[in-house]
PDB file of N, CA, C and O in Angstrom:
ATOM      1  N   MET A   1       0.967  -0.977   0.046  1.00  0.00           N
ATOM      2  CA  MET A   1       0.115  -0.037   0.202  1.00  0.00           C
ATOM      3  C   MET A   1       0.898   1.366   0.061  1.00  0.00           C
ATOM      4  O   MET A   1       1.967   1.579   0.633  1.00  0.00           O
ATOM      5  N   GLN A   2       0.313   2.192  -0.675  1.00  0.00           N
ATOM      6  CA  GLN A   2       1.125   3.583  -1.042  1.00  0.00           C
ATOM      7  C   GLN A   2       0.942   4.358   0.386  1.00  0.00           C
ATOM      8  O   GLN A   2      -0.031   4.277   1.137  1.00  0.00           O
ATOM      9  N   PRO A   3       1.897   4.977   0.529  1.00  0.00           N
ATOM     10  CA  PRO A   3       1.634   5.811   1.979  1.00  0.00           C
ATOM     11  C   PRO A   3       1.010   7.186   1.492  1.00  0.00           C
ATOM     12  O   PRO A   3       1.489   7.764   0.517  1.00  0.00           O
ATOM     13  N   ILE A   4      -0.144   7.731   2.243  1.00  0.00           N
ATOM     14  CA  ILE A   4      -0.946   8.679   1.852  1.00  0.00           C
ATOM     15  C   ILE A   4      -0.428   9.932   1.086  1.00  0.00           C
ATOM     16  O   ILE A   4      -0.943  10.456   0.098  1.00  0.00           O
ATOM     17  N   ASP A   5       0.859  10.352   1.845  1.00  0.00           N
ATOM     18  CA  ASP A   5       1.417  11.548   1.200  1.00  0.00           C
ATOM     19  C   ASP A   5       1.902  11.015  -0.435  1.00  0.00           C
ATOM     20  O   ASP A   5       2.393  11.773  -1.272  1.00  0.00           O
ATOM     21  N   LYS A   6       1.707   9.956  -0.586  1.00  0.00           N
ATOM     22  CA  LYS A   6       2.626   9.443  -2.399  1.00  0.00           C
ATOM     23  C   LYS A   6       0.941   9.642  -3.061  1.00  0.00           C
ATOM     24  O   LYS A   6       0.708  10.035  -4.205  1.00  0.00           O
ATOM     25  N   VAL A   7      -0.054   9.287  -2.087  1.00  0.00           N
ATOM     26  CA  VAL A   7      -1.241   9.246  -2.743  1.00  0.00           C
ATOM     27  C   VAL A   7      -1.602  10.745  -3.205  1.00  0.00           C
ATOM     28  O   VAL A   7      -1.879  10.907  -4.393  1.00  0.00           O
ATOM     29  N   LEU A   8      -1.613  11.679  -2.471  1.00  0.00           N
ATOM     30  CA  LEU A   8      -1.783  12.818  -2.689  1.00  0.00           C
ATOM     31  C   LEU A   8      -0.774  14.022  -3.661  1.00  0.00           C
ATOM     32  O   LEU A   8      -1.181  15.073  -4.156  1.00  0.00           O
ATOM     33  N   ASN A   9       0.674  13.431  -3.717  1.00  0.00           N
ATOM     34  CA  ASN A   9       1.369  13.766  -4.833  1.00  0.00           C
ATOM     35  C   ASN A   9       0.791  13.350  -6.327  1.00  0.00           C
ATOM     36  O   ASN A   9       0.582  14.044  -7.323  1.00  0.00           O
ATOM     37  N   ARG A  10       0.638  12.096  -6.108  1.00  0.00           N
ATOM     38  CA  ARG A  10      -0.045  11.589  -7.602  1.00  0.00           C
ATOM     39  C   ARG A  10      -1.127  12.828  -8.163  1.00  0.00           C
ATOM     40  O   ARG A  10      -1.104  13.560  -9.153  1.00  0.00           O
ATOM     41  N   ILE A  11      -2.137  12.661  -6.936  1.00  0.00           N
ATOM     42  CA  ILE A  11      -3.484  13.660  -7.208  1.00  0.00           C
ATOM     43  C   ILE A  11      -2.954  14.756  -7.877  1.00  0.00           C
ATOM     44  O   ILE A  11      -3.269  15.102  -9.015  1.00  0.00           O
ATOM     45  N   LYS A  12      -2.052  15.358  -7.068  1.00  0.00           N
ATOM     46  CA  LYS A  12      -1.557  16.786  -7.348  1.00  0.00           C
ATOM     47  C   LYS A  12      -0.894  16.636  -8.732  1.00  0.00           C
ATOM     48  O   LYS A  12      -1.569  17.130  -9.635  1.00  0.00           O
ATOM     49  N   TRP A  13       0.223  16.094  -9.096  1.00  0.00           N
ATOM     50  CA  TRP A  13       1.308  16.201 -10.177  1.00  0.00           C
ATOM     51  C   TRP A  13       0.964  15.168 -11.579  1.00  0.00           C
ATOM     52  O   TRP A  13       1.553  15.325 -12.648  1.00  0.00           O
ATOM     53  N   ASP A  14       0.077  14.272 -11.389  1.00  0.00           N
ATOM     54  CA  ASP A  14      -0.450  13.319 -12.466  1.00  0.00           C
ATOM     55  C   ASP A  14      -1.762  13.969 -12.671  1.00  0.00           C
ATOM     56  O   ASP A  14      -2.773  14.043 -11.971  1.00  0.00           O
ATOM     57  N   ARG A  15      -1.351  14.546 -14.179  1.00  0.00           N
ATOM     58  CA  ARG A  15      -2.632  15.285 -14.695  1.00  0.00           C
ATOM     59  C   ARG A  15      -4.024  14.567 -15.479  1.00  0.00           C
ATOM     60  O   ARG A  15      -5.097  15.111 -15.739  1.00  0.00           O
ATOM     61  N   SER A  16      -3.613  13.235 -15.732  1.00  0.00           N
ATOM     62  CA  SER A  16      -4.601  12.314 -16.111  1.00  0.00           C
ATOM     63  C   SER A  16      -4.974  11.646 -14.941  1.00  0.00           C
ATOM     64  O   SER A  16      -6.080  11.147 -15.149  1.00  0.00           O
ATOM     65  N   PHE A  17      -4.506  11.347 -13.590  1.00  0.00           N
ATOM     66  CA  PHE A  17      -5.560  10.901 -12.790  1.00  0.00           C
ATOM     67  C   PHE A  17      -5.962  12.020 -11.825  1.00  0.00           C
ATOM     68  O   PHE A  17      -6.923  11.820 -11.083  1.00  0.00           O
ATOM     69  N   GLY A  18      -5.420  12.972 -11.785  1.00  0.00           N
ATOM     70  CA  GLY A  18      -5.990  14.233 -10.953  1.00  0.00           C
ATOM     71  C   GLY A  18      -6.952  14.913 -11.310  1.00  0.00           C
ATOM     72  O   GLY A  18      -7.518  15.708 -10.559  1.00  0.00           O
ATOM     73  N   ASP A  19      -7.341  14.657 -12.743  1.00  0.00           N
ATOM     74  CA  ASP A  19      -8.511  15.252 -13.461  1.00  0.00           C
ATOM     75  C   ASP A  19      -9.717  14.693 -13.092  1.00  0.00           C
ATOM     76  O   ASP A  19     -10.565  14.473 -13.957  1.00  0.00           O
ATOM     77  N   ALA A  20      -9.956  14.381 -11.708  1.00  0.00           N
ATOM     78  CA  ALA A  20     -11.510  13.989 -11.192  1.00  0.00           C
ATOM     79  C   ALA A  20     -11.312  14.344 -10.100  1.00  0.00           C
ATOM     80  O   ALA A  20     -10.304  14.848  -9.605  1.00  0.00           O
ATOM     81  N   LEU A  21     -12.956  13.918  -9.367  1.00  0.00           N
ATOM     82  CA  LEU A  21     -13.530  14.676  -7.992  1.00  0.00           C
ATOM     83  C   LEU A  21     -13.078  13.542  -6.645  1.00  0.00           C
ATOM     84  O   LEU A  21     -13.358  12.344  -6.607  1.00  0.00           O
ATOM     85  N   PHE A  22     -12.225  14.422  -5.487  1.00  0.00           N
ATOM     86  CA  PHE A  22     -11.817  13.564  -4.936  1.00  0.00           C
ATOM     87  C   PHE A  22     -12.218  14.164  -3.318  1.00  0.00           C
ATOM     88  O   PHE A  22     -12.361  15.322  -2.928  1.00  0.00           O
ATOM     89  N   GLU A  23     -12.327  12.864  -2.592  1.00  0.00           N
ATOM     90  CA  GLU A  23     -12.792  13.232  -1.670  1.00  0.00           C
ATOM     91  C   GLU A  23     -11.926  12.360  -0.365  1.00  0.00           C
ATOM     92  O   GLU A  23     -11.919  11.131  -0.438  1.00  0.00           O
ATOM     93  N   ILE A  24     -11.431  12.832   0.447  1.00  0.00           N
ATOM     94  CA  ILE A  24     -10.576  12.337   1.525  1.00  0.00           C
ATOM     95  C   ILE A  24     -11.760  11.653   3.084  1.00  0.00           C
ATOM     96  O   ILE A  24     -12.642  12.424   3.461  1.00  0.00           O
ATOM     97  N   GLY A  25     -11.665  10.684   3.585  1.00  0.00           N
ATOM     98  CA  GLY A  25     -12.300  10.397   4.718  1.00  0.00           C
ATOM     99  C   GLY A  25     -10.945  10.379   5.510  1.00  0.00           C
ATOM    100  O   GLY A  25      -9.825   9.969   5.204  1.00  0.00           O
ATOM    101  N   TYR A  26     -11.485  11.008   6.709  1.00  0.00           N
ATOM    102  CA  TYR A  26     -10.574  11.273   7.952  1.00  0.00           C
ATOM    103  C   TYR A  26     -11.174  10.847   9.172  1.00  0.00           C
ATOM    104  O   TYR A  26     -12.360  11.140   9.324  1.00  0.00           O
ATOM    105  N   TYR A  27     -10.659  10.287   9.966  1.00  0.00           N
ATOM    106  CA  TYR A  27     -10.985   9.961  11.409  1.00  0.00           C
ATOM    107  C   TYR A  27     -11.757  11.169  12.404  1.00  0.00           C
ATOM    108  O   TYR A  27     -11.038  12.052  12.872  1.00  0.00           O
ATOM    109  N   ASP A  28     -12.876  11.170  12.631  1.00  0.00           N
ATOM    110  CA  ASP A  28     -13.131  11.963  13.488  1.00  0.00           C
ATOM    111  C   ASP A  28     -12.871  12.014  15.148  1.00  0.00           C
ATOM    112  O   ASP A  28     -13.927  11.977  15.780  1.00  0.00           O
ATOM    113  N   ARG A  29     -11.992  12.071  15.738  1.00  0.00           N
ATOM    114  CA  ARG A  29     -11.788  11.184  17.063  1.00  0.00           C
ATOM    115  C   ARG A  29     -12.863  11.588  18.036  1.00  0.00           C
ATOM    116  O   ARG A  29     -13.209  10.876  18.979  1.00  0.00           O
ATOM    117  N   VAL A  30     -13.425  12.892  17.728  1.00  0.00           N
ATOM    118  CA  VAL A  30     -14.565  13.225  19.073  1.00  0.00           C
ATOM    119  C   VAL A  30     -16.225  12.443  18.439  1.00  0.00           C
ATOM    120  O   VAL A  30     -17.177  12.125  19.151  1.00  0.00           O
ATOM    121  N   GLU A  31     -16.147  12.339  17.319  1.00  0.00           N
ATOM    122  CA  GLU A  31     -17.385  11.584  16.949  1.00  0.00           C
ATOM    123  C   GLU A  31     -17.450  10.572  16.718  1.00  0.00           C
ATOM    124  O   GLU A  31     -18.526  10.000  16.542  1.00  0.00           O
ATOM    125  N   ASP A  32     -16.000   9.859  16.620  1.00  0.00           N
ATOM    126  CA  ASP A  32     -15.593   8.488  16.443  1.00  0.00           C
ATOM    127  C   ASP A  32     -16.064   7.756  15.068  1.00  0.00           C
ATOM    128  O   ASP A  32     -16.414   6.610  14.787  1.00  0.00           O
ATOM    129  N   ILE A  33     -15.949   8.639  14.547  1.00  0.00           N
ATOM    130  CA  ILE A  33     -16.199   8.255  12.520  1.00  0.00           C
ATOM    131  C   ILE A  33     -15.567   8.879  11.547  1.00  0.00           C
ATOM    132  O   ILE A  33     -15.042   9.990  11.614  1.00  0.00           O
ATOM    133  N   ILE A  34     -15.631   7.974  10.395  1.00  0.00           N
ATOM    134  CA  ILE A  34     -14.912   8.677   9.582  1.00  0.00           C
ATOM    135  C   ILE A  34     -15.839   9.783   8.741  1.00  0.00           C
ATOM    136  O   ILE A  34     -16.916   9.487   8.223  1.00  0.00           O
ATOM    137  N   VAL A  35     -15.220  11.134   8.694  1.00  0.00           N
ATOM    138  CA  VAL A  35     -15.811  11.905   8.034  1.00  0.00           C
ATOM    139  C   VAL A  35     -15.061  12.611   6.433  1.00  0.00           C
ATOM    140  O   VAL A  35     -13.985  13.173   6.232  1.00  0.00           O
ATOM    141  N   ARG A  36     -16.158  12.270   5.556  1.00  0.00           N
ATOM    142  CA  ARG A  36     -15.506  12.630   4.091  1.00  0.00           C
ATOM    143  C   ARG A  36     -15.851  13.882   3.838  1.00  0.00           C
ATOM    144  O   ARG A  36     -16.924  14.342   4.229  1.00  0.00           O
ATOM    145  N   ARG A  37     -14.677  14.805   2.920  1.00  0.00           N
ATOM    146  CA  ARG A  37     -14.700  15.940   2.586  1.00  0.00           C
ATOM    147  C   ARG A  37     -14.166  15.964   1.279  1.00  0.00           C
ATOM    148  O   ARG A  37     -13.393  15.073   0.925  1.00  0.00           O
ATOM    149  N   PRO A  38     -14.502  16.913   0.498  1.00  0.00           N
ATOM    150  CA  PRO A  38     -13.991  17.157  -1.054  1.00  0.00           C
ATOM    151  C   PRO A  38     -12.688  17.540  -0.464  1.00  0.00           C
ATOM    152  O   PRO A  38     -12.509  17.966   0.677  1.00  0.00           O
ATOM    153  N   LEU A  39     -11.451  17.254  -1.745  1.00  0.00           N
ATOM    154  CA  LEU A  39     -10.243  17.216  -1.437  1.00  0.00           C
ATOM    155  C   LEU A  39      -9.949  19.001  -1.875  1.00  0.00           C
ATOM    156  O   LEU A  39      -8.883  19.616  -1.831  1.00  0.00           O
ATOM    157  N   ALA A  40     -10.898  19.341  -2.163  1.00  0.00           N
ATOM    158  CA  ALA A  40     -10.718  20.660  -2.563  1.00  0.00           C
ATOM    159  C   ALA A  40     -10.676  21.766  -1.679  1.00  0.00           C
ATOM    160  O   ALA A  40     -10.084  22.845  -1.643  1.00  0.00           O
ATOM    161  N   ASP A  41     -11.960  20.805  -0.574  1.00  0.00           N
ATOM    162  CA  ASP A  41     -11.792  21.671   0.809  1.00  0.00           C
ATOM    163  C   ASP A  41     -10.834  22.157   1.628  1.00  0.00           C
ATOM    164  O   ASP A  41     -10.790  23.261   2.171  1.00  0.00           O
ATOM    165  N   LEU A  42      -9.942  21.107   1.690  1.00  0.00           N
ATOM    166  CA  LEU A  42      -8.578  20.934   2.545  1.00  0.00           C
ATOM    167  C   LEU A  42      -7.626  22.085   1.877  1.00  0.00           C
ATOM    168  O   LEU A  42      -7.674  22.567   0.745  1.00  0.00           O
ATOM    169  N   LEU A  43      -6.766  22.353   2.943  1.00  0.00           N
ATOM    170  CA  LEU A  43      -5.713  23.516   2.821  1.00  0.00           C
ATOM    171  C   LEU A  43      -4.223  22.917   2.979  1.00  0.00           C
ATOM    172  O   LEU A  43      -4.110  22.313   4.046  1.00  0.00           O
ATOM    173  N   PHE A  44      -3.145  22.928   2.259  1.00  0.00           N
ATOM    174  CA  PHE A  44      -2.104  22.488   2.206  1.00  0.00           C
ATOM    175  C   PHE A  44      -1.341  23.259   2.301  1.00  0.00           C
ATOM    176  O   PHE A  44      -1.393  24.088   1.392  1.00  0.00           O
ATOM    177  N   GLU A  45      -0.351  23.461   3.242  1.00  0.00           N
ATOM    178  CA  GLU A  45       0.502  24.874   4.006  1.00  0.00           C
ATOM    179  C   GLU A  45       1.807  24.275   3.092  1.00  0.00           C
ATOM    180  O   GLU A  45       2.170  23.100   3.140  1.00  0.00           O
ATOM    181  N   PRO A  46       2.360  25.200   2.352  1.00  0.00           N
ATOM    182  CA  PRO A  46       3.904  24.779   1.821  1.00  0.00           C
ATOM    183  C   PRO A  46       4.617  24.422   2.824  1.00  0.00           C
ATOM    184  O   PRO A  46       4.520  24.936   3.938  1.00  0.00           O
ATOM    185  N   GLY A  47       5.625  23.240   2.433  1.00  0.00           N
ATOM    186  CA  GLY A  47       6.217  22.734   3.584  1.00  0.00           C
ATOM    187  C   GLY A  47       5.661  21.974   4.606  1.00  0.00           C
ATOM    188  O   GLY A  47       6.447  21.429   5.381  1.00  0.00           O
ATOM    189  N   ASN A  48       4.693  21.854   4.736  1.00  0.00           N
ATOM    190  CA  ASN A  48       3.898  20.741   6.030  1.00  0.00           C
ATOM    191  C   ASN A  48       3.393  19.722   5.183  1.00  0.00           C
ATOM    192  O   ASN A  48       2.359  19.745   4.516  1.00  0.00           O
ATOM    193  N   LYS A  49       4.301  18.764   5.292  1.00  0.00           N
ATOM    194  CA  LYS A  49       3.846  17.408   4.951  1.00  0.00           C
ATOM    195  C   LYS A  49       3.396  16.459   6.201  1.00  0.00           C
ATOM    196  O   LYS A  49       3.541  15.262   5.953  1.00  0.00           O
ATOM    197  N   GLU A  50       2.938  16.725   7.348  1.00  0.00           N
ATOM    198  CA  GLU A  50       2.361  16.334   8.440  1.00  0.00           C
ATOM    199  C   GLU A  50       1.026  16.367   8.436  1.00  0.00           C
ATOM    200  O   GLU A  50       0.424  15.479   9.038  1.00  0.00           O
ATOM    201  N   SER A  51       0.291  17.426   7.736  1.00  0.00           N
ATOM    202  CA  SER A  51      -1.289  17.501   8.216  1.00  0.00           C
ATOM    203  C   SER A  51      -1.824  18.585   7.184  1.00  0.00           C
ATOM    204  O   SER A  51      -1.011  18.932   6.327  1.00  0.00           O
ATOM    205  N   PHE A  52      -2.844  19.053   7.160  1.00  0.00           N
ATOM    206  CA  PHE A  52      -3.802  19.695   6.309  1.00  0.00           C
ATOM    207  C   PHE A  52      -4.833  20.369   7.641  1.00  0.00           C
ATOM    208  O   PHE A  52      -5.164  19.935   8.744  1.00  0.00           O
ATOM    209  N   LEU A  53      -5.170  21.881   6.737  1.00  0.00           N
ATOM    210  CA  LEU A  53      -6.184  22.102   7.360  1.00  0.00           C
ATOM    211  C   LEU A  53      -7.357  22.308   7.041  1.00  0.00           C
ATOM    212  O   LEU A  53      -7.546  22.455   5.834  1.00  0.00           O
ATOM    213  N   LEU A  54      -8.592  22.397   7.984  1.00  0.00           N
ATOM    214  CA  LEU A  54     -10.050  22.146   6.741  1.00  0.00           C
ATOM    215  C   LEU A  54     -10.913  23.104   7.931  1.00  0.00           C
ATOM    216  O   LEU A  54     -10.846  22.997   9.156  1.00  0.00           O
ATOM    217  N   MET A  55     -11.585  23.889   7.262  1.00  0.00           N
ATOM    218  CA  MET A  55     -12.535  24.790   7.962  1.00  0.00           C
ATOM    219  C   MET A  55     -13.684  23.767   8.806  1.00  0.00           C
ATOM    220  O   MET A  55     -14.189  22.714   8.418  1.00  0.00           O
ATOM    221  N   ASP A  56     -13.851  24.407   9.923  1.00  0.00           N
ATOM    222  CA  ASP A  56     -14.730  23.457  10.657  1.00  0.00           C
ATOM    223  C   ASP A  56     -16.382  24.481  10.384  1.00  0.00           C
ATOM    224  O   ASP A  56     -16.345  25.343   9.506  1.00  0.00           O
ATOM    225  N   MET A  57     -17.646  24.289  11.149  1.00  0.00           N
ATOM    226  CA  MET A  57     -18.850  24.562  10.981  1.00  0.00           C
ATOM    227  C   MET A  57     -18.834  25.986  11.388  1.00  0.00           C
ATOM    228  O   MET A  57     -19.635  26.821  10.967  1.00  0.00           O
ATOM    229  N   GLU A  58     -17.640  26.274  12.440  1.00  0.00           N
ATOM    230  CA  GLU A  58     -17.825  27.802  12.815  1.00  0.00           C
ATOM    231  C   GLU A  58     -17.052  28.919  11.942  1.00  0.00           C
ATOM    232  O   GLU A  58     -17.212  30.131  12.081  1.00  0.00           O
ATOM    233  N   GLY A  59     -16.242  28.339  11.078  1.00  0.00           N
ATOM    234  CA  GLY A  59     -15.507  29.190  10.326  1.00  0.00           C
ATOM    235  C   GLY A  59     -14.139  29.165  10.604  1.00  0.00           C
ATOM    236  O   GLY A  59     -13.417  29.972  10.019  1.00  0.00           O
ATOM    237  N   ILE A  60     -13.579  28.229  11.544  1.00  0.00           N
ATOM    238  CA  ILE A  60     -12.204  28.043  11.953  1.00  0.00           C
ATOM    239  C   ILE A  60     -11.461  26.766  11.812  1.00  0.00           C
ATOM    240  O   ILE A  60     -11.757  25.653  12.247  1.00  0.00           O
ATOM    241  N   TYR A  61     -10.310  27.200  11.029  1.00  0.00           N
ATOM    242  CA  TYR A  61      -9.795  26.032  10.435  1.00  0.00           C
ATOM    243  C   TYR A  61      -8.953  25.350  11.751  1.00  0.00           C
ATOM    244  O   TYR A  61      -8.376  25.975  12.640  1.00  0.00           O
ATOM    245  N   GLN A  62      -9.034  24.285  11.638  1.00  0.00           N
ATOM    246  CA  GLN A  62      -8.496  22.788  12.247  1.00  0.00           C
ATOM    247  C   GLN A  62      -7.482  21.980  11.534  1.00  0.00           C
ATOM    248  O   GLN A  62      -7.704  21.334  10.510  1.00  0.00           O
ATOM    249  N   ARG A  63      -6.407  22.063  12.125  1.00  0.00           N
ATOM    250  CA  ARG A  63      -5.228  20.889  11.538  1.00  0.00           C
ATOM    251  C   ARG A  63      -5.719  19.539  11.599  1.00  0.00           C
ATOM    252  O   ARG A  63      -6.263  19.149  12.632  1.00  0.00           O
ATOM    253  N   ILE A  64      -5.583  18.759  10.574  1.00  0.00           N
ATOM    254  CA  ILE A  64      -6.046  17.117  10.712  1.00  0.00           C
ATOM    255  C   ILE A  64      -4.573  16.848  10.314  1.00  0.00           C
ATOM    256  O   ILE A  64      -3.981  17.564   9.506  1.00  0.00           O
ATOM    257  N   PRO A  65      -3.889  15.535  11.063  1.00  0.00           N
ATOM    258  CA  PRO A  65      -2.741  15.141  10.836  1.00  0.00           C
ATOM    259  C   PRO A  65      -2.970  13.829   9.681  1.00  0.00           C
ATOM    260  O   PRO A  65      -3.911  13.048   9.819  1.00  0.00           O
ATOM    261  N   LEU A  66      -2.243  13.742   8.841  1.00  0.00           N
ATOM    262  CA  LEU A  66      -2.496  12.932   7.785  1.00  0.00           C
ATOM    263  C   LEU A  66      -2.579  11.714   8.461  1.00  0.00           C
ATOM    264  O   LEU A  66      -3.367  10.869   8.035  1.00  0.00           O
ATOM    265  N   HIS A  67      -1.863  11.474   9.491  1.00  0.00           N
ATOM    266  CA  HIS A  67      -2.332   9.998   9.936  1.00  0.00           C
ATOM    267  C   HIS A  67      -3.428   9.402  10.392  1.00  0.00           C
ATOM    268  O   HIS A  67      -3.510   8.209  10.684  1.00  0.00           O
ATOM    269  N   ARG A  68      -4.434  10.347  10.476  1.00  0.00           N
ATOM    270  CA  ARG A  68      -5.821  10.645  10.467  1.00  0.00           C
ATOM    271  C   ARG A  68      -6.400  10.171   9.413  1.00  0.00           C
ATOM    272  O   ARG A  68      -7.494   9.640   9.604  1.00  0.00           O
ATOM    273  N   VAL A  69      -5.898  10.211   8.096  1.00  0.00           N
ATOM    274  CA  VAL A  69      -6.768  10.351   6.754  1.00  0.00           C
ATOM    275  C   VAL A  69      -6.808   8.686   6.847  1.00  0.00           C
ATOM    276  O   VAL A  69      -5.832   8.002   7.156  1.00  0.00           O
ATOM    277  N   ARG A  70      -7.862   8.274   6.584  1.00  0.00           N
ATOM    278  CA  ARG A  70      -8.302   6.727   6.642  1.00  0.00           C
ATOM    279  C   ARG A  70      -8.755   6.129   5.057  1.00  0.00           C
ATOM    280  O   ARG A  70      -8.637   4.922   4.851  1.00  0.00           O
ATOM    281  N   GLU A  71      -9.188   6.886   4.147  1.00  0.00           N
ATOM    282  CA  GLU A  71      -9.366   6.610   2.970  1.00  0.00           C
ATOM    283  C   GLU A  71      -9.185   8.037   1.654  1.00  0.00           C
ATOM    284  O   GLU A  71      -9.127   9.253   1.836  1.00  0.00           O
ATOM    285  N   VAL A  72      -9.149   7.433   0.698  1.00  0.00           N
ATOM    286  CA  VAL A  72      -9.202   8.614  -0.256  1.00  0.00           C
ATOM    287  C   VAL A  72     -10.451   7.733  -1.562  1.00  0.00           C
ATOM    288  O   VAL A  72     -10.566   6.546  -1.868  1.00  0.00           O
ATOM    289  N   TYR A  73     -11.205   8.998  -2.048  1.00  0.00           N
ATOM    290  CA  TYR A  73     -12.176   8.376  -3.368  1.00  0.00           C
ATOM    291  C   TYR A  73     -11.959   9.450  -4.676  1.00  0.00           C
ATOM    292  O   TYR A  73     -11.714  10.654  -4.597  1.00  0.00           O
ATOM    293  N   ARG A  74     -12.096   8.777  -5.673  1.00  0.00           N
ATOM    294  CA  ARG A  74     -11.900   9.160  -6.785  1.00  0.00           C
ATOM    295  C   ARG A  74     -13.475   9.063  -7.469  1.00  0.00           C
ATOM    296  O   ARG A  74     -14.015   7.988  -7.732  1.00  0.00           O
ATOM    297  N   ASN A  75     -13.995  10.185  -7.662  1.00  0.00           N
ATOM    298  CA  ASN A  75     -15.355  10.391  -8.728  1.00  0.00           C
ATOM    299  C   ASN A  75     -15.945   9.118  -7.496  1.00  0.00           C
ATOM    300  O   ASN A  75     -16.064   8.063  -8.119  1.00  0.00           O
ATOM    301  N   GLY A  76     -16.209   8.982  -6.468  1.00  0.00           N
ATOM    302  CA  GLY A  76     -16.841   8.214  -5.801  1.00  0.00           C
ATOM    303  C   GLY A  76     -16.323   6.812  -5.507  1.00  0.00           C
ATOM    304  O   GLY A  76     -17.104   6.049  -4.938  1.00  0.00           O
ATOM    305  N   GLU A  77     -15.451   6.498  -5.733  1.00  0.00           N
ATOM    306  CA  GLU A  77     -15.024   4.929  -5.673  1.00  0.00           C
ATOM    307  C   GLU A  77     -13.542   5.199  -4.964  1.00  0.00           C
ATOM    308  O   GLU A  77     -12.621   5.983  -5.191  1.00  0.00           O
ATOM    309  N   LEU A  78     -13.789   4.125  -3.967  1.00  0.00           N
ATOM    310  CA  LEU A  78     -12.641   4.112  -2.825  1.00  0.00           C
ATOM    311  C   LEU A  78     -11.348   3.772  -3.821  1.00  0.00           C
ATOM    312  O   LEU A  78     -11.411   2.816  -4.595  1.00  0.00           O
ATOM    313  N   ILE A  79     -10.337   4.508  -3.753  1.00  0.00           N
ATOM    314  CA  ILE A  79      -9.309   3.986  -4.419  1.00  0.00           C
ATOM    315  C   ILE A  79      -8.180   3.815  -3.227  1.00  0.00           C
ATOM    316  O   ILE A  79      -7.059   3.398  -3.520  1.00  0.00           O
ATOM    317  N   TRP A  80      -8.484   4.112  -2.047  1.00  0.00           N
ATOM    318  CA  TRP A  80      -6.796   3.908  -1.262  1.00  0.00           C
ATOM    319  C   TRP A  80      -7.701   3.972   0.393  1.00  0.00           C
ATOM    320  O   TRP A  80      -8.601   4.771   0.652  1.00  0.00           O
ATOM    321  N   GLN A  81      -7.138   2.878   1.354  1.00  0.00           N
ATOM    322  CA  GLN A  81      -7.854   2.928   2.699  1.00  0.00           C
ATOM    323  C   GLN A  81      -6.828   2.373   3.302  1.00  0.00           C
ATOM    324  O   GLN A  81      -6.303   1.367   2.823  1.00  0.00           O
ATOM    325  N   ARG A  82      -6.322   3.027   4.613  1.00  0.00           N
ATOM    326  CA  ARG A  82      -5.565   2.707   5.633  1.00  0.00           C
ATOM    327  C   ARG A  82      -5.708   1.350   6.250  1.00  0.00           C
ATOM    328  O   ARG A  82      -6.825   1.334   6.767  1.00  0.00           O
ATOM    329  N   PRO A  83      -5.077   0.150   6.450  1.00  0.00           N
ATOM    330  CA  PRO A  83      -5.377  -0.862   7.072  1.00  0.00           C
ATOM    331  C   PRO A  83      -6.198  -0.621   8.340  1.00  0.00           C
ATOM    332  O   PRO A  83      -5.855   0.352   9.012  1.00  0.00           O
ATOM    333  N   GLY A  84      -7.190  -1.328   8.755  1.00  0.00           N
ATOM    334  CA  GLY A  84      -7.786  -0.990   9.839  1.00  0.00           C
ATOM    335  C   GLY A  84      -8.611  -0.231   9.827  1.00  0.00           C
ATOM    336  O   GLY A  84      -9.359  -0.360  10.796  1.00  0.00           O
ATOM    337  N   ALA A  85      -8.995   0.944   8.838  1.00  0.00           N
ATOM    338  CA  ALA A  85      -9.869   1.721   8.373  1.00  0.00           C
ATOM    339  C   ALA A  85     -11.431   1.184   8.542  1.00  0.00           C
ATOM    340  O   ALA A  85     -12.284   1.743   9.231  1.00  0.00           O
ATOM    341  N   SER A  86     -11.598   0.096   7.837  1.00  0.00           N
ATOM    342  CA  SER A  86     -12.963  -0.752   7.878  1.00  0.00           C
ATOM    343  C   SER A  86     -13.514  -0.894   9.612  1.00  0.00           C
ATOM    344  O   SER A  86     -14.708  -0.823   9.905  1.00  0.00           O
ATOM    345  N   GLU A  87     -12.759  -1.036  10.315  1.00  0.00           N
ATOM    346  CA  GLU A  87     -13.430  -0.966  12.035  1.00  0.00           C
ATOM    347  C   GLU A  87     -13.932   0.002  12.601  1.00  0.00           C
ATOM    348  O   GLU A  87     -14.526  -0.100  13.675  1.00  0.00           O
ATOM    349  N   ILE A  88     -13.742   1.295  11.849  1.00  0.00           N
ATOM    350  CA  ILE A  88     -14.218   2.490  12.478  1.00  0.00           C
ATOM    351  C   ILE A  88     -15.698   2.543  11.590  1.00  0.00           C
ATOM    352  O   ILE A  88     -15.892   2.340  10.391  1.00  0.00           O
ATOM    353  N   SER A  89     -16.566   2.869  12.591  1.00  0.00           N
ATOM    354  CA  SER A  89     -18.071   3.109  12.266  1.00  0.00           C
ATOM    355  C   SER A  89     -17.979   4.163  10.947  1.00  0.00           C
ATOM    356  O   SER A  89     -17.073   4.992  11.036  1.00  0.00           O
ATOM    357  N   PRO A  90     -18.774   4.215   9.800  1.00  0.00           N
ATOM    358  CA  PRO A  90     -18.856   5.038   8.791  1.00  0.00           C
ATOM    359  C   PRO A  90     -19.714   6.134   9.314  1.00  0.00           C
ATOM    360  O   PRO A  90     -19.994   7.095   8.597  1.00  0.00           O
TER     361      PRO A  90
END
């Protein structure tokens, strides 16, 4: 299995692969669920390879570590899943 940073790099740099609608499923520790959000909603800071920013319902950016990413969807199809991710309730 490829690490999540390699999958994100392929989406960013491989034009034929990246020309699609992507969603990221990350583990929400408070709700104990996997939350799916469009990749376009995520803010990746230059030089930061460990996390991304995501705006919450109050308009405040929350930092999400990449190790909490559990799934990646391309055009609605699951293309990447971290081992053990299916053990968390959707």
